[in-house]
VMD Tcl script that draws the C-alpha trace (Angstrom):
set ca {
  {22.66 -13.20 -6.41}
  {20.01 -13.03 -3.68}
  {18.04 -9.80 -3.53}
  {15.08 -9.49 -1.16}
  {12.36 -6.85 -1.07}
  {9.58 -6.00 1.38}
  {6.46 -4.12 0.21}
  {4.42 -2.14 2.72}
  {1.57 0.31 2.33}
  {-2.13 0.80 3.07}
  {-4.92 -1.28 1.48}
  {-5.29 -0.76 -2.29}
  {-1.95 1.06 -2.58}
  {-0.82 -1.25 -5.39}
  {1.33 -3.73 -3.47}
  {0.01 -6.78 -5.33}
  {0.14 -5.17 -8.76}
  {3.69 -3.86 -8.39}
  {4.92 -6.98 -6.61}
  {3.88 -9.05 -9.64}
  {5.63 -6.64 -12.02}
  {8.84 -6.61 -9.94}
  {8.87 -10.40 -9.52}
  {8.50 -10.90 -13.27}
  {11.13 -8.30 -14.17}
  {13.80 -9.44 -11.71}
  {13.01 -13.15 -11.29}
  {12.07 -12.92 -7.62}
  {9.58 -15.16 -5.83}
  {6.52 -13.06 -4.93}
  {5.16 -14.17 -1.57}
  {1.80 -12.58 -0.83}
  {0.45 -13.62 2.55}
  {-2.98 -12.52 1.31}
  {-2.73 -14.98 -1.60}
  {-1.43 -17.73 0.68}
  {-4.40 -17.19 2.98}
  {-6.82 -17.10 0.03}
  {-5.52 -20.53 -1.06}
  {-6.11 -21.84 2.47}
  {-9.60 -20.30 2.43}
  {-10.46 -21.82 -0.97}
  {-9.74 -25.35 0.22}
  {-11.24 -24.61 3.65}
  {-8.32 -25.71 5.81}
  {-8.57 -24.92 9.54}
  {-6.23 -21.93 8.98}
  {-8.33 -20.87 5.99}
  {-11.60 -20.93 7.94}
  {-10.12 -18.78 10.74}
  {-8.43 -16.44 8.24}
  {-11.63 -15.96 6.22}
  {-13.61 -14.95 9.29}
  {-10.92 -12.44 10.34}
  {-10.03 -11.01 6.91}
  {-13.62 -10.56 5.72}
  {-14.26 -8.46 8.85}
  {-11.17 -6.33 8.18}
  {-9.11 -7.90 10.97}
  {-5.50 -9.12 10.86}
  {-4.61 -12.80 11.19}
  {-2.49 -13.36 14.35}
  {1.30 -13.02 13.89}
  {1.96 -16.62 14.95}
  {-0.23 -18.05 12.16}
  {1.01 -15.61 9.50}
  {4.71 -16.14 10.25}
  {4.40 -19.93 10.53}
  {2.85 -20.01 7.05}
  {5.49 -17.59 5.69}
  {8.50 -19.47 7.09}
  {7.19 -22.77 5.72}
  {6.88 -21.22 2.25}
  {10.40 -19.73 2.36}
  {11.93 -23.04 3.53}
  {10.23 -24.87 0.65}
  {11.67 -22.44 -1.91}
  {15.34 -22.00 -1.05}
  {16.71 -22.14 -4.62}
  {15.33 -18.81 -5.87}
  {17.04 -15.54 -6.82}
  {15.33 -13.73 -3.98}
  {12.02 -13.10 -2.26}
  {9.52 -10.28 -2.52}
  {7.37 -10.13 0.62}
  {3.97 -8.54 0.05}
  {1.61 -8.10 3.00}
  {4.12 -9.08 5.65}
  {5.31 -7.71 8.01}
  {2.15 -5.89 9.02}
  {3.11 -5.13 12.62}
  {6.26 -4.08 14.45}
  {6.50 -7.41 16.34}
  {6.24 -9.23 12.97}
  {9.04 -7.07 11.54}
  {11.27 -7.77 14.52}
  {10.60 -11.53 14.35}
  {11.30 -11.55 10.60}
  {14.60 -9.72 11.17}
  {15.64 -12.44 13.65}
  {14.58 -15.15 11.21}
  {16.45 -13.74 8.22}
  {19.55 -13.19 10.37}
  {19.39 -16.82 11.55}
  {19.17 -18.12 7.98}
  {21.59 -15.56 6.51}
  {18.94 -13.86 4.36}
  {19.12 -10.12 3.69}
  {16.31 -7.59 3.47}
  {17.77 -5.23 0.87}
  {15.08 -2.63 0.31}
  {11.58 -1.79 1.60}
  {9.18 -0.03 -0.76}
  {6.51 2.03 0.98}
  {3.67 2.46 -1.54}
  {1.22 5.24 -0.73}
  {-1.57 7.32 -2.28}
  {-4.23 9.73 -0.96}
  {-6.99 8.01 1.01}
  {-9.66 8.95 -1.55}
  {-7.63 7.27 -4.31}
  {-7.33 4.12 -2.19}
  {-11.08 4.16 -1.49}
  {-11.91 4.48 -5.20}
  {-9.64 1.52 -5.99}
  {-11.39 -0.54 -3.32}
  {-14.78 0.24 -4.88}
  {-13.49 -0.87 -8.28}
  {-12.06 -4.10 -6.84}
  {-15.31 -4.88 -4.99}
  {-17.13 -4.82 -8.34}
  {-14.66 -7.46 -9.54}
  {-15.86 -9.82 -6.81}
  {-13.27 -9.51 -4.02}
  {-15.20 -10.55 -0.87}
  {-12.91 -8.65 1.50}
  {-13.35 -5.37 -0.42}
  {-16.43 -3.86 1.19}
  {-16.73 -0.32 2.49}
  {-16.89 -1.44 6.13}
  {-13.95 -3.82 5.71}
  {-11.91 -1.15 3.89}
  {-12.29 1.39 6.72}
  {-11.46 -1.30 9.31}
  {-8.36 -2.29 7.32}
  {-7.32 1.36 7.00}
  {-7.71 1.79 10.76}
  {-5.61 -1.34 11.35}
  {-3.00 -0.04 8.92}
  {-2.61 3.31 10.68}
  {-2.78 1.73 14.15}
  {-0.42 -1.19 13.54}
  {1.44 -1.07 10.23}
  {2.30 2.56 9.46}
  {4.91 2.54 12.25}
  {6.97 0.24 10.00}
  {7.82 3.24 7.82}
  {9.79 4.69 10.75}
  {11.26 1.28 11.64}
  {12.67 0.69 8.15}
  {13.63 4.34 7.66}
  {15.82 4.09 10.75}
  {17.51 1.08 9.14}
  {18.13 3.07 5.94}
  {16.01 0.68 3.85}
  {12.78 2.62 3.22}
  {11.96 3.94 -0.28}
  {8.65 5.88 -0.42}
  {6.85 5.58 -3.77}
  {3.62 7.42 -4.63}
  {1.26 5.18 -6.58}
  {-1.06 8.07 -7.46}
  {0.20 7.90 -11.05}
  {-0.07 5.56 -14.07}
  {1.16 2.03 -13.33}
  {3.98 2.18 -15.91}
  {5.29 5.44 -14.43}
  {5.31 3.96 -10.92}
  {6.89 0.69 -12.04}
  {9.66 2.55 -13.91}
  {10.56 4.39 -10.69}
  {10.63 1.13 -8.77}
  {12.67 -0.70 -11.45}
  {15.21 2.13 -11.59}
  {15.59 2.02 -7.80}
  {16.11 -1.76 -7.81}
  {18.67 -1.51 -10.62}
  {20.53 1.13 -8.62}
  {20.70 -1.15 -5.55}
  {21.71 -4.15 -7.65}
  {24.56 -2.16 -9.20}
  {25.78 -1.22 -5.70}
  {25.73 -4.87 -4.59}
  {27.77 -5.93 -7.65}
  {30.49 -3.36 -6.94}
}
mol new
graphics top color blue
foreach p $ca { graphics top sphere $p radius 0.5 }
foreach p [lrange $ca 0 end-1] q [lrange $ca 1 end] { graphics top cylinder $p $q radius 0.2 }
display resetview
C-alpha cells in the first residue's frame, strides 16, 4: 500500500531526524533533497558545485534543479511502499509543480507534517550541529535560511492546510515523545485508508 508523506518546517526543526525514524518504522523511502545535494557536492558534480555555493551562503537551489533531481530519484525507485519527502517542496511553485507531477504519475500525497519549535530552540540546535562539523550551519547561514523559510516556505502551511493535509507537530519536546505523536498520526491515517 503506497503512503506518501511531506515534511516541512524551518531549519533545525527536526525534519531529518524524524524523517529517518518514520522511514524506518513504516518502510518508506526517505528522500532528503539536502542529502541528495550533499552527495552531489561530495563528488563535485556541476550540480554539486553550484549547490554548495548557494547552500553554504544560506540560499535555496533553483526549483528547476531541485525538482529535476527529485523526479529522477523517484523514477529510479518505483517499487517502494511509499516516499517521505524531506526538504521539498520549499516554495509554493515547487508545491504546485509536485502536485501536477504526482497527479500525472498517480502518486498521492497523504499527509504533510509541519514541524516547528521556538526560534531560540532552533538556533541552539544549529549551534550544536555546527560543532559537529556541518559546513552550512553557521550563524549567518542560519539567519539567512530562516529568512528564506519565512519568506518562501512558511506559506506552504496555508497551502496544505487548505487541502486538509497539514498536521502541525511541535518538536520542542524529547524526540521519543514527538515521534510517538507522529507514529500515532500515521497509524490513524493508515487505518482510514484500509477501511
